[in-house]
C-alpha positions, 0 to 999 in steps of 0.5 A, a space after each residue: 234915726 240920729 247918727 249918736 243914736 245909731 253908733 255902736 257904745 264903747 263897749 262892743 268892739 270889746 264884745 268878740 275879743 271878750 267872748 273868745 276869751 271867755 270860751 277859751 277859759 270855758 274849753 280850757 276846763 271842759 274840753 281838756 279830757 276830751 280833744 285829746 290823743 285817746 279820745 282820735 285812738 278810741 273813736 279812729 275806725 268809726 272816723 275812717 268808715 265815715 270818711 270813706 263814706 263821707 269824704 266831702 262831708 267830713 273836710 268840711 266838719 274838720 275845718 269846721 272844728 278845726 276853725 273853733 279850735 284855734 278861732 277858741 284858743 281850745 284845748 286839741 290844736 296838736 291833736 287835730 292836726 294830727 288828725 288832719 294827716 291821720 284822715 287825709 295824709 300828709 299832703 292833703 291834710 298838711 291843706 286842712 290843718 294850714 287853712 282851718 288854723 290859717 282861717 281860727 288866726 284870722 278870727 283872733 286877729 280881727 276880734 282883737 284888732 276890732 277890741 284893742 288893736 286899733 286904739 292901740 295902733 293910734 295911740 302909738 301913731 301920736 306917741 312921739 321919742 322911743 316909742 314912735 321910733 319902735 312903731 317905724 321900724 316894725 311898720 318898716 319889715 312887718 313881713 319879716 317879724 310876721 313869718 319869725 314868730 310864726 316860724 319860731 317853735 317857742 313862740 305861743 300861736 296864740 301870742 303870734 296872732 295877737 302881735 300884729 293885732 295890736 301893732 295895726 297890722 294888714 289883714 291880708 300881711 297877716 293871712 299871707 303869714 300863717 298860712 305860710 309861715 304855719 307848713 313848717 310845722 304842720 308838716 311835721 306833725 301831719 306827717 306823724 299822723 298820717 303814720 298812726 296807722 303802725 303808732 296804732 298797731 303797735 299801742 304806742 302814743 306819736 312823738 310831738 317831741 320830734 319838732 326838737 329833733 335836730 333834723 327837724 328843728 335845724 332846718 326850722 331854724 334856718 328859716 327863721 334866719 331867713 326870716 329876719 335876714 333883711 333886718 340884719 342887712 337893713 341895719 348894716 347898710 344903715 350903720 355903714 350910711 352913718 360912718 359915711 
């Protein structure tokens, strides 16, 4: 078989990303009424019973569902995170949530990099002028950029998975920054899930807006500031060198 015959068509590399987008659109309309807090509330006793009988299997099933939700950008990520806290408590819930979210993020990252990331990176590397300077600046501060977009609460998770793929970020940096960067937010929602028993008993709904409370938001913003501190220091140092 010749080399040309064995080569995959150019459109093939876009297929995984197209599939993810298609499933995301279908899932939004088909699952948005099922992956909700009400579904968790109505099935809580069955979930607890299954967990008590098959703890290890529950973790595996939960991870698989979480990876699918994140990997295909399906609705219900916040509910899944709360469910992790409800089923496994704060400590093990955070570990399960962060692991599932990271694996799902890797799915999107690899699909986007295969489809568009490599092409965009090559074009930016070959460009001149402002585009090349911007790309060089990003490459010099990848760690700060990656942690910043993970820690800032207003950056959508899906977008935070695409940006590194389009900029040619190495996989290991993406995995490390994703796993560590989402821990603060995951800890907040997981702790909400861990206290769902009393919330259910009172017939109330968990407060998802708690992450914007000052005592929660300010420490996260502080971490954001720390993530961009190296960039600021480089900029200040560079200006001082130019003034000498």
